[in-house]
N, C-alpha and C positions, 0 to 999 in steps of 0.2 A: 659781676654784682656791682651795682652802683654803691658808691660810698656816700655817706651823708655829707651835706654841704660843709666845705672846709671852714666856714665861719664858726661852726659849733664844734668844740673839741669833744673827743670821745670819752665817755665815762659810763659807769654802770651802777645800778641797784637801788633798792629801797629797804626800809626797815619795818618792823612790825607795828607796834602801837606807838603812840606819841611819847611814851616814856620807856626807859630801859627796864626789862624784866629783872628782878633781883632775886630770882630763885623762888623758894617756897615760903614767901611771906603771905600774910593773911589775905591781902587783896588778890593775890594770884590764885588763891584757893577757893575763891567764892564759887567757882564752877563745881566744886566738890561739896561745899556746904559746911564742912567741918574738917578738923585735923584729927587724924588717927594714926596709930602706929601700924605699919605693915612689916612684913619680913622680906628681906632681899638677899640674893646670893650673887656672887660674881660669875656663876655659871649661866651666862646671859641667855642662851638660846635653848635651854632645857626646861621642860615642863616640870621635871622632878627637881626638888630643892633639898639637897642633903642637909640634915638638921645641924650638922657641925659647921655649916657655912653661913647660917642665918645671922643677919645683923639688923638692928632696928633702923627704920628710915621713915621720913614723912611721906605722905602721899604726894606724888608729883603733880604738876599742873598739866592736866590733860589737854590743854590747848597746845602744848608743845609736843604732843604725841605725833608720830610721823604720818605723813600723807602718802608714803610710798613704802612698799615692803619687797625685800629681795627674797626670792625662793630659788635655791640652787638645786636643780633636779637630781644631783648626785647624792643628796642627803637621804637619810633613812626616815622619810616621812611622806605622807600622802599629800600634804598641802599645809595650809596655815589657817590661823584664826585671826580675824580682824576685829578688835574691840570697837564698839560704836560710841563709847563714852566721849570721844573727842567731839563728835557731832553735837552731842547734847551740851557739852561745855561751850562750844563756839556759839551756840544759839541762845545761851542763857541770859544774855544781856551784856552791855558794854562792848568795847572793841568796835571794829569797823562794821561788823554785821549788825550790832545794836539790836539783837533779837529779843524776843520775849519767850523764848523756849520753843522746842519742837512741839507742834500741836498733837493732840491725841488723834488716833486713827489707825488704819491698817498699815503696819510696818512691814516692809518687804525689802529684800535685797536681790540684786541680779548683776549679771555681767553686762555693763553698759556697752562696752566694746572690747574686742580682743583682736590683735593684729595677726594671729595665726589661728585658723579654724580649729576649734576643739582644744585650745590651750587650757582652758578652765573646764573642768567637768561639771557642767551646769545641767539643770533640769529643763523641763518644758519652758519655752520662751526665755531661756537663759537664767532661770531663777536659781537662787542660792539659799541654802538652809540657814536659818538664824537660831542659835541656841541661847537660852536665857531670855529675859525681858527687860524693857526699859533701858536705862543707862548701862546695865550690867550685861546686855546682850552682846553676842559676838557672831560675826558672819563666818561660816565655814567656807573655805576656798580650796576645794580639791583640785590638784594640778595634774595634767597629763605630763608625766615626767619624761616622755620620749620627745617632747617638743620644747622649744625655747621661744620666748616672745614677751609681749606686753599685754596687759589688760587693765581696764578700769572698772572697778566694782562700785555700785551705788547703793546707798541707803535711801529708801523712799518712804514717805508717809502719804498715803492716799494717792500713790503714783507720782508724787513730786519729789525730786531729789533734794535731800538736805545735807548730804556730804558724799564724798567719793574718795576712793583710794586707788593708787596705782600699784599693780602687782607686776613685778619685774622678774621674769623667769629666765635666769641665765646662770652660767657658771660663775663662781665667786669673783666679783668685780673689785674686791677691796684690797688687792695686792698691788697697789700702784706705787708711784715714786714718792720720795720724802722731800722733794725739792722745795726750798724756800727762796723766794727772790730777795726777801729782806730777812736777815738772820734773827733779829730781835722782835719778832711778831709777838704781841701780848694778848692776854685774855683778862676779862674782868670776872672775878668770882662773885658769888651771891652776896658776900659781905661788902662788896664795893671795892675791894682791893684788886690791884692788877699785878700780873707777873708775866714773865717771858714764857711762852708756851714751850714745854719740854719737847725735845725731838721725838720722844716716844708718843706724843699726842698730836703729831703732825703727819699727815699722809694724804695723798691724792687717790681717788679711784683710778683704775687703770683704763677706764673707758668713759664715754659719754653716758649720761643718764638715759637708760632705755636701750642702749646698744647691746648687741649679743656677743660682741667680740671687741677686743682692744687692738686687733691687728688691721693693718691697711691691706695686706695681701693674702693672709692665711685664715684658716678656720672659716667662720661665717663672715668672710670679708664683705659680702654684699649687704650685711645688716649691721655695719659698724657705725652708721649715722647716729643712731639714738633717736630720741623724741624731741619735740619742739615745745617751747614754753613762751607765752607772753610774759614779759617781765613782771614779777611780783605775784604771779598766779601759781597755784599748787598743782594744777591738772595739766597733763601732757596733751599735745596735739600730734597725732601720727602723721608723718610726712606723706604716706601712701605711695611713695616711690622709693625704690632702693638705690643704693650707690650705683648699681649697674643699669639703672633706668627701667627696672621691672616695676610694673604697677601692681599694687595689691589692695585689698580692701580691709576695712575694720568692720566687724560685724558683732552684733549683740542685741540687747533689748532696744537699742536705739535704731536698729535696722541695719542695712548694709550700706556702707559709706565708702565712696571712692573719690579719687582726685578728679578735678575738673577735666583733666585731659584724657580720662578713661573713655574709650570708644565703645563701651557696652555699659548701659545704665539701666537695663531692665531690672525691675524690682530693687533698685538701689537709688541712692541720692548722692549728689555731690556734697562734699564737705562744705562747700560754699553756702549751701542752703541752710546751714546751722549758724551762720554768722549773725551777730546781733549788732544792729546799728542804732545807737542811742542818740537822740537829739541833744544838742549842746545844752539846751535849757533844762533837760532832765538828767544830765550826766553828773551825778553826785556820788561821792565815794561809797557811801553805804548802799545806795541803790545798785551801783555797778558791781560792787563786790558780791552782793547778794545774787545778782544776775550771773556772775561768774561761777558761784558755788552751785547754783541750780542748773547751770548749763555747761558742764565740764568740757564738752567737745566744741563749744562755740567760741570762735574768735570774736572779740568785742572791739568795736570801733566807735568813736564819737563823731557823729556827722553834724554838719550845719543844720540849723533848724528847718531849712527848706528841703533837707534831705538831698542836697545837690552834690554831696561828697564830703570828704574829710574836713572836720572843723580845725581851724588854726587860731592860735592866739595872735591877736593884732593883724590878722590876715597875712601873717608871715609864714611862708611855706617851710621855713626852717623850724617852726614851732608848732608841730601838730599837737592837738589836745590829747593827753594821755588816755589810755583806755579806761582808767578808773575815774576820770572826770575831775570835777572840782571838789574842794573841801569846804565845809562850812566853818571850819576852825582855823585853817591855814591859808595864807595868800598864795597865789600861784607860784611865786618864787621860792616858797618854802615847802612845796609839795614833796620834796625829797625827804622831809621829816616824817612822812607817813611810814616810811621804813618797812615796807612790806616784806622784804627779805632780810632784815636785820643787818643793815650796814654798820660797819665798825664806828663810823662817825655819826651815826643816827641821822644822816642827811644834813648835818650842820657843818659850817665851814668857819675857818679862822684866818686871820690876816697873815699869820706866820704858819706855814704848813709844810715846808720842804726840809725841815730838820728831823733828825732821828727821834727827838723827844716829842715831836708833834704827831707821831703816828698813833692811831687810835686802836684800842684793843677789841678783840672779838667779844661779843656779848651773846646772851642767850639766843638760841635759834628761834626764828619766827614761826608762828602757827601756820603760815602760808608757804613755808619752805618746801620744795618738792622732793628733797632728798630723803633717803631712808633713815631709820633710827641710827644715831651715832654719826651722821653725815650731814653736811650743810653746803649751801652755796658760798663760795669764797668771796671775800670783800676786798675792796680797795682799802688802803690805810688812811686815806683822807677823802673827803667828798667834794673837794674843790674842782671846779671845771676849768678854771683859769685864774690868772692873777688879776688884781684890780685894773690892770691895763689891758686885760683880755688876751694875755699870752698864756697858752697852755704849757706851762713849764713844770707840771707835776713830774716827780721823779719816776723813772721807768721801774725801779725796784719797788715802788709803792703799789704796783699792780701785782696780784698773785701770779699772773702769767708773764711777768717781766723777766728779762735776763738780768744777770748780776752786774748792774751798773746803777749809780745814783745820778746818771745823766738826766737832764730834763727832757721831756717829750719833744719840745720844740727844737732843741739842739739835736736830739737823736734823729729827727726826721729831716732837719735841714742838712745834716750830713749824709742823708740817704741811707742810713744804717738799716732802715726798714726794708730796703730792697735786698733780697737775698741773691747774691751773685753766684755765678756758676762754680767758682772756686773760692777758697779762703784767702787768696792773694790780696794783700792790702786791707784786709778786714780786721777790725779790732778784736782782741782776744775774746771778749765777752760775746762776740757774734760768730765765732767759729763753730763749725760742727753741725750747722743746719743741713739736714738732708731732706730734700723734697722729692716726693713721688709725683711727677707731673700729672695733673688732673685727678689726683687720688688723695694726697694728704701730706702731712709733715712728720718726720721722725726727729724729735728733739732730745734724743736719748744721750747725746754727747755734745751739748751746746756749751761752749766755754769750759768744758771739763765737767759739766753737771748733767744729770739725767732729769730732764723736764717732762719726759713722757712721750707717748705716741699719740698723734692727733689725726685720725681720719677725718674726711670732710663731714660736715653736718648739714650743709645747705641752709637756706633761709626762706622764710615766708614773710615778705614785706608788702604791705598794701600798695605802696607806690612803685613797686618794681615788678617786672615780669607779669603785668596784669594782675598783681595781687595773688599770685599762686606760688606754691613751693617750687623751688628750682635751685640750680647751682649746687648740686650735691657735693662737689669737690671743695667748695669754700668752707672754711672753719669759722663759725660764729658762736662764741660761748659767753654767756652772761657772767657778770659779777653781781654782787648784792647792792651795788652803789649807784643810786640815782644822784647825779651831780647838780650843782647849781653855781651860778655866778654871784659876784658881790652886789650886783645891781638888782633891779626888780624883774629881770627877765624870768619868765616861767621856767620851772625845772622840768625838762623833758628828755634830757640826754643821760643815758646809762653807759657806764664803762663796760667794755667787754673785750674779749680776745677776737681779733679778726686776722685770719691768715688766708692768703690767696695763692694756690698753686696752679694758676691758669696758663697753660702753655699755648692756648689758642690766641692770646692777645699779641699784638704786633710789637710790643716793647722790646728794647734791647737792654737787658739788665747790665751788661758789661761791654763797653766798646771794644775790649780786647777779644771778644767772641762775637763778632758781628752776625754770625749765622745761628746763634742761640737766641731764640725768641721766647717771649712769654712774660706774664706778670706774676712775680713771685714776691709777695709782700708779707711782712710780719708787723702787725699793729697790736701791741699788748694792752693799749688803752683806747681802743676804737670807740667811736660814738654810735650808739644805737638808740632807737626810740622804743618806748615801753610797749607800743602796740605791735612791734615786730615779733616774730616767733623764731627764736634761736635755740641752740642747744645748751645743755648744762653739763659741767664737770664738777662733781662734788668733792669736797675735802672732808677729812675726818673732823668731827665737831670736837673742839678742845674743851668743851664745857659740859657735855651731856651727863657725864658721870659725877663730876665734882659739884655741879649745880643741881643735881637731883632731878633730871628729866630723862632718865634712861627707861625706854619702853621695850624690853626684849621681846622678840617675836615669839609667839606661841605657835607650836606646830601641831598638826593633826597626828593621831597615832599612826603607826606603821601599818600599811595595807599590804596584802599579799601582792607581790609583783615579781616579774621575771624579766631580766634584761640580758641574760647571758647570750652571747653570739649574735646580738642584734645586727652587728655590722659585718658579720661573716659574709664571704662572697656567695653569689648565686651561680657562679660558673667555676668549674674545676677543670683545669687544662693540664694534660700530660702529653708527652711525646710517645708514639708507639715504640714498643721495645721488642726485643727478641725473646723476652721472658714475660711471664705474667706480671702485670703491674696492679697494685692494689691502691684504690682511692678510698679514703675514709672521710665521710662527711658528717660532722656533728649536726644533730637535728635540733639543737637548742634554738637556732634562729627561728624556726617555725613557731615556737611557743612565745618567743619574745615579740616578733612582729604581730602575731595574732592578738596578743594581749595588750601590747603597747600602741599599735598603730591601727589595728582593724577592729577595735572595740569588742573583742571576743574574750572577755575575762573568764568565761566558762572553760576555756581550754586549759586553765590552770587547776581545774578540779581533777583529782586522781582518776576518776572514771574516764577522763579524756585521754589518758596516756597509759592505760593498763594493758594494751595489746597492740603495739605499734606495728604497722605493716608497711612494706615498701614495694614499689613496682617500677618497671621500665615503661613509662607512658608511651614513648615512641623512640625510634632510633632509625638512623639511615643505613645501619649495617647490622644484620641479625647476628653476625659473628663477633661483634664488638665486645659485648658484655658476656663474659663466661658465667658469672655468678653474681648474685646480689643478695645480701643478707642484712637483717636488722640485728645489730648488736645491742644487747640490753633492751629488749622490746617491752619490758614492763618495769620501768624505773620505779623505785620504791618511794620516791619523793620528788618534789620540784628540783631540789639540788641534784638528785641522781640523774635527771635528764641530761646533765652535762656529760654523763658516761654513755649515753645512747648515741650510736652512730650507724650510718649506712655504710656497709662494706661492699665495695664493688671491685670485682676482678676484671681487668681489661685483658682480653686474650692477646697472645703474642702476635706481632706483625699485623695488627688490625688498627684502622683509624676510622674516624667518623664522628657523628654527633648523636647524642641521646638526651632525653629528659627523664629524670627519675622522680618519683613522687612519694610523699609520706602520708599515711592514713592511720586511723585507729580502728581496730576491730576487723576491717575488711577493706580491700582495695576498691570496693564499690562505695565505701564511705567517702565523705568529702575530702578533697585534697587539703592537707594542712599547709604544705609548701612543696616546691619543686626545685630541682637543681639541674643545670645544664652540664652535661659531661662532654668535654671537647678533647678528642684525641687526635693530635696532628701527626702528619707524616714527617715534619721537620721541626726543629726547635723554633720557638717563637723569637723573632728578632725585633729590632726597632730602628727607627730613623730619628736622629736628633736634628731638629730644624730650628734655626734662629731667623726670625722675620727680617731683622736688619741689625747692623752693628751700632750699638749706642755711641753717642759722642763721648770723647775722652775728657769728661769733666767729673768733678767729685760730688758736687752738691745737688745736682739733679740726677736722680738715680735712673739709669737706663733711658736717658733722654734721646729721643729721635725727632726728626724734623716734622713729620706729619702725624704719625700715630701718637697715641697717648704715651706708650712706652714700648720698648722692644720686648718681644715674647720669645721664649725658648721652650720648645715642646719636644718630648720624646714620643713619637707615634709608633704604635704597633705596626709590624711589617705586613699585616694582612687584616682583612675584615673579620669580625667576630664570627666564629664558626667555620672559617676556611681551614681546610686541613693542610694547605700549602700556600706558599707565596706566589702571587702573580709574577711570572718570570720576566726577565729582561729579554724580550724576544729579539732574535737576531734580525729577522725580516718582518717588520710589523704588518706587511701586507700578505704574508704567507707563513704563519707559524708552523713549525714542524709538528709531527704527531706527538712527540714527547712534550713539547711546549703546550700543545692543546690539552693534554692530560693535566698538566699543572694548572692551566687556566680553569679547567673544570674543578680541580681541587680548591681553587681560590674563590669559588662562588660565594661561600659563606651563608649566613642566615639573615632573615629579615626580622625586624622588630617594629612594633607600634611604638610611637613616641611615649616614653615614660613607663613601659612595661619591661619586666625583667626576663620574660621567657621568649625564646626564639620561635619563630614561625618558619618552617621550611619553605623556600621559594617554589619547590617542586619542579624547577627548571635549572639546567646548568648554564653557566656563562659561556662555555666554549661554542656550543651549537644550538642552545636553547631547547635541547631535547628534554622531555619530561622524565622525572623519576618518582618513585613512590617511597613512602616510609612504612614502618612496621610497628604495630601496636603490641605491647608486651602483656603477658600474664605470668605471674610467678608460679613456678612449679616446686617440686620437692627439693630440699637442700639448696635452695637458691638458684636453681636453673630457671630459665625463662623461655617460654614458647611465644611465638609471634603469629599474628595475622597481618595481611597486607592492607594498608590504607592507600587505595589508589588515588592518584592526584585528582582524577575526575570526581571521585566521591568527596574529597576535601573541598573542591571548588564548586560543588553543587550548592546553589543558593537556597535550595529547599532542604539541604542536609543538616547535619548537626554541628558543623564547624565554622560556618559564617553566620553569625548571629546578630540580628539588629538590636539596637538599644532598647526599644520598647519591650522586647522579649526578655532580655536579661535584667532590665530594671524592674520589671514585674516579678521575675523570679527572685530578685534581691529585696523585694518589699520596699522599694523606694517610694516615699510618700511626698506629696506636695508640701506638707508641713515640716518635713525634715530640715534640720539645720544643715548648712553646707558641710560641716564635718561628718554628719551622719550619712549624707549622700555619698561623700567621698569614700568612707569606710565600707559602705555596702557594695559599691561598684568595684572598688579595689579587691574586696573579698571575693567577688565573682571572678575577677581576672585571675586571682590566686587559685581558685578552685577549678579553673578551666584554662590551663596553660596553653592548650593547643587551639583554642577558639580565636578566630579573627573577629574582633568586636567592631561592628560597623554602625553608623548612625541610622536612625529611622527618619529623621528630618535634618535639614541643614540650616546653619546660621543664615539669617536673611541677608540677601545681597544688598550692599550699600551702593546703589546706582549713582548717588551724588558724588561720593568719594570712594571708589572701589577699593582703595588701599586700606580703608577702615572696615572692610568686611571681616567679621570675626571668623576665627577658626572653628571647625566642627570637631568636637572631641569625642573619643570613645568613653570618657569618664563621666560626662554629664551633658545635658542639653543646654549648656551655657559654657562660655569660654573661661580659661585662665584659672580654673580650680586646681589646687595642688600643683603649682608651677615648679615646685622643687622635687618632683617625682624622681628626677635623675640627678639630684644634688645641686641644682642651679645655685650658684653664689655661695657654696659652702662645701662641706665635706662630702665624700662619696655617699650616695644614698643607699639605704637598705634594699631599694628596688633597682639598683644599677646592675646591668647584665654582664659587666666585665669581670675577668678573673681577679684574684687577689693581687694588689699592687697596681691595678689599672682602673680606669674609669672612663665614662663617656666624657668627651672634651667639653669644657665650658668656655664662655666668652667673657671679655671684660665689660662689655656693654651691649645691650640689645636694642638700643635706639639708633636709628639711621638719620644722620644729618646730611642733607644733600650737598654733595661736593666735598664733604669732610669725613666721609666714612672710610677712614684708614685705620689699620690695626684691628682691634676688637676680637678677631678670631685667630686661632693658631694657624689657620691656612692662609693668612694674609701674606701677600707678596708685595714687597716694597713698591710704593707709588701706585698700586692698583686699588681702585675703589672696591671695597669688598662686596658691595651690592650691585655691581655692574657685571654683566656677562662679557667675558673676554675670551679671545681665542686661546684654546689649549696649546696650540702649536707655537704661535708667535708671542703671546703674552705670558703664558705660564710654562713655556718651554717643555711641554709634554708631548708624548707620542701616542697617537691612536693606533690600537691594534685591531685588525679585522680578520675574520675567518674567510674561508673560501667562498662563502656566499656574500661576501662584502659587508657583512653585518659587524658592527662594533662589538668587540668582546671585552675591551678594557683599555686602560691607559697606563703608560709608563712615565714616571717623573724621576728621571735619574740625572738630570742636569744639576751640577753642584749649586747653582743659584736658586734652585727650588726642589730640593731633594726631600720630598714628602712621602715617598713610597709609591707603589703601584696599586691600581684600583681596578677591580673587575667590573664589568657591566652585568650586574646581577638583577637589574631592573628594579621597579617599585610596584607595590600593590596599592590600589586605590587612588593612584595619582590623578590629580586634576588641577587646573588653575583656579584657585579660590577667587582671586581678584578679577578674573575674566568670567566668573560665574559658569564655569564649565560643568556639565552634568557629570554625575558619578556613575551613570549608567554604563554597565559593562566593565567597570574598573575593579570591582571587589574580587572577582574570580579570575582575572587575567593580569599578567604582569606587563608593565609598560617599560620596554627596554630602551626607549628613547631617553628616559630620564632616570638613570640610576643616581643614588645619593647615599650619603652617610650623615647620620644625625649628630647634632650637638645636644647639650643638656638644657637648652634654653627655649622659652617661648618669647615671642617678640614683645615690643613695648606697648604702652598705652592700653593695657587690658584687652588687647585684641585677641590674644590666645592662639596665634598661629605658631607652629613649631619651626625651628630654624635648622637648616641642614646645609651641606655642601652639595650642590646640584651640578651634574654633568648633562649637557645636551648632546646626545649622540647622533642626532640627525645627520645624514650624509653630507648635507650642505652647510652645516653649522659648526659642529665640533667645538663647543664652548663650555665654559664652566663659570659658576658663580660661587664665591667663597662664603657668602652670607645670603642665603636664600630663605625668605620667610613666607613665601606664597604656598604654605602647606597646611593641611589639616593634621592634627595629632593622631588621627586614626590611620594615616598612611602607614604602610609597611615598607621599610627599606633597611639598608645595612648600617652597621656600626663599626667605627674604627676607633679603638680604645687608645688612650694616651696614658703614659706612665705617671703615677701619682708622685708629686714632689713634696718634700717636707722642709720646713725651715729649721733653724738651729735649735728650736725648742721642741721639735718633733711634731709640730702642727702641720696639717695638710695645707699646702699652698694652693691658691687659685691659679688662673692662667697667667697672671702677672706675678713675677717673683719679687720677693723682698731682697734677694741677693743680687749682686751685680751680674748682669748677663755678659758672660765672657765671649768675645768674638772668637769663633772657631768654625771651621768648615763643617757643614752638615755632613753627616756620615751614617753609615749603616752600623748598627751595634748588634752583635749576636747576644741574645738574651740567655744568660746562664744563671743569674741570681733570681731565685724565687722566694717569695715571702712565706710560702707554705710548701713543704716538701712532702709528697704523698706516697711516692712509690716505695720508699724504704721505711716508712713509719717513724720518721724522726721529726720531732717538733721542738722548736726553741721558743721559750716564753719567759716573762711577758715582753711585749714590745708595744709602747716604749717601756724601758725599765730604768730604775734609778741606781740600783746597786747590784743585786744578785740576779744572775741569769740562770735559768734552769733548762735542762734537756729531758725530753721524754722520748724513749726509743723502745722498739720492740725487742731488740737483741740486748742481752745483758753482757756488755763488753766494755772495754776502755774506749772513751771518746776524747780525742785531742782536738784542739781548735786553733785556728789562725784568724785574726781579725784585721781587716783592711779598711783604710779610710776611703773617702770619696775619690782620692787621687790614685787609688790602687796600691798605696804604700802599706806594708805590714806594720801594724802598731802594737800588736799584742799576740802572744801565743801561750798556750797552756793546756791543761787537762781538766775535764769535769770530774770533780770528786764528790761522791754521793749525789750525782746528777745535778750538781750546781757549781758555779764559779763566781767569785766576787770580783765585779768590774767597777766598783765604786770610784776608783781613781781614774777611770777612763773619762776623757773630756766629753762634754755634751755634743751630740751630733749623730749623723747617720753612718752606719758601717755595714760591711759585709762580713759575715762569719762563715768560715769553711770548716766543716766537720770531717775529721780523718782525711782520707784520700778523696775529697770531694764527694763523700757520701751524701752530704747535704750542703747547700750553699744558700744562706738565708740573709735577708736584710734585717738589721736590728736598729733600734733607735734608743740612744742613751739620753735621758733627760736629767 
């Protein structure tokens, strides 16, 4: 990221009106028209106001009402209400809008855009209901509580936008740090007096505004960026690219909007098309702010009058004209006094500015502040850009992002303290403790002994950099409220902000003592940014909103009927065959959660939809596998009682194989509600722990390695999903023994279309490619099952019932051209759920891009367009409800889906040091693997048992539907035959740039090649191939980690691990819950007897033992972390998480 010219020092922010607001004085209430008494309670977010808590209060100034609303989907409400009174107040006259009121006409509201399809439950054309009329009206905003993301809703009159609000759907973001760079920060009360802000009124949000997580490596790590804002504007700009380089769209009444770099623009527009270029002669504050209000998604720039490009003051390239233009009342050097985001100093400067007593107090929040109620943009404590002699000597602790030192900025940077070194050796105390995740972000939770917070990258959108498009997601750029100025007549154009760079691709050497450690690792707490840039925001608690009477508590919609129990339960249940009957119990609650939350089927929550639940064995590879299947509690008395309904499955002794069981209501001929994969193995499932490379022995760059972003440590399952045994380490790879061939046959596993939860049998074995059949079940009396054979030739008949083209199933699903993307997604996903055994194929293919073949889009089973629902398998976040792996496992994810030529190192758990992941390398010489052949000289699989690349063994179970997308190969003949030249295993990701091709690990088994690609994106998502699950990792707070760990990757030899700990124990009917837990742990067991326990930490050390009393035990004193609990004599071994 280019930094601004060094001649201009860095600073930030603006303030609201030309004068400071003094609370509820008469002139501040002209938007209301009169003063009256209302009643107020401290119970801020409840619609019900207890009488004994009511206190009199003046009507607040609605201009200070929030422009953003938080909605936590865990709360007991369907959504929220947004009062429109602020819009009327802002347009009533005065201020920078200088309006004459909102005109009469048709008043409507809609979702202007949302960054997750279906986040807001809107009507036709994204309309929203308005209750009430005029200034008293409120917009109803119902939220899909199974999703998280951002939306902007708009109030329109005759189709023209008059105001808009940001709806931020995320878990509670308000539990941030309480760090103050300067201890005695003050506030100005409405009576004009100032006081030091009490510690209780000072806090940071834990994440960037619009971010879905606060974590760099865990939870929804891929959506940690947040939203972008031009300085002084209230409305967010979506980056349209995630941290891991996934491209997504914003869609709503404005249309479907994508990043310029998206390689599919059908029925969509580039966000660039919304940009507004205002000629310099017309660029005036009122005009431009009106333009910004009526065009919330438009970046605004001021051009030269000949429209030849950016306008500059005095033709000085360091002085770009601000997006808001000129003022009719202020000269250019005093534009800081516009104060759009309420700077403490109101944009004014003094000759003495670096002493404690010259720090300026926080004043009332600006009407244009983008933060939610009770929160605001942080401010510098002075607005000076530099001294009269042009030295930027402002104190570091005068920045809200500063470390604990009163050192001047020029001295700080002259001493190169802004360069974060690999270790703390020789570093001043106030700069110790910086932890950088290379190319990811900064952990400042222990800097100089203080917790400053966690800072994932935000990226930037700067007109003069990277062709004016969003980029550099790893860079941190956060605004303050302060637009600075110099003592002379230079125009005020520079805003202070936080800039941090964790760029390990740069050739810098931060410390000569570590010549092999390269990268640019910078910390600038007072960086210089231009107002037209689009950067992130990190809000602080507003220290004035309650004492100065502008608290606007969120009003919530009433509780709606909803059901979320079991939403994240597994889709696959795995047990090892036993000499005795094994019972698997599957809670059916997931079916009702997914249907109602994700598939737009609210009717399933009606009692008539669960009054006669039925189960069936849809298919199995072994008719002797399931001895009995029963529905427990088939007619639950209520929604809550569904939690007691289970499918009970008896696995016959000494039998193994695969089956899929289905849930229906009324009859097994009724639609499938949900299905589960039953996987019974011959041997216990084990795993391989593989570390891509050993990190450098330095403290401040976490898991630093030379070429990749970071070192990755992954625990791979020892077999493909559905394999009943492990592919063996064959003694003679050219001539496996009969016993070895039987194990290779058992290692074949299942196929999966990308993003689907249900297995498709390959119908051919890996050992000799002989065909096999499966068997379709029908339940009989008392849970018995009878079967008929589904011959492989019947399944593979293109005119049959199992290979179905898109046009057929889209018609059956009532997909309409006018459907919103979320509706199309839910309809086709619903079809896939109802038809678990159907192979869903395209009717037409994405057009071939003959100019740039690599930009050819993927052809998906979900839609006739690419890249919809890219998180089907949990890309960039937690394990998905559609993930096919058993409890505790998931489809592996990637750190990034973009390929940079010559720099594609790391990214995938299968990366081998120094090997470009997108290059095809020799399995034998580069990946140190061994090809195994059968007597016919056909490849049957691969062994990777070299300690340098111990990733487990892989069968050649072929691929269904395989073709080269970029070579425009025909799909003719691929739907009903397997291609054994190209076996593969999926990842959870689609490739970058909205291309929509799925990524896998591909083996080329041709006799003359024997190669492998660790990152292969030349795939259509409708292909069918294998899955190799990886173990889910958790951080210290119990959050699911992504592929990159927040903990130090410890160098250790890759090794085979025998899997003994399971998160769910099914064969003896013991369950331990909840997990995560905070204090009390419970046990539920079928047998009424004494249960003792032992708890082991991650090192295998015994840390606690005891006995469950009344089916519970208090473990509140146990430290936070992940443990294994063993019940009695290993009757159950379960992973638990203490939070």
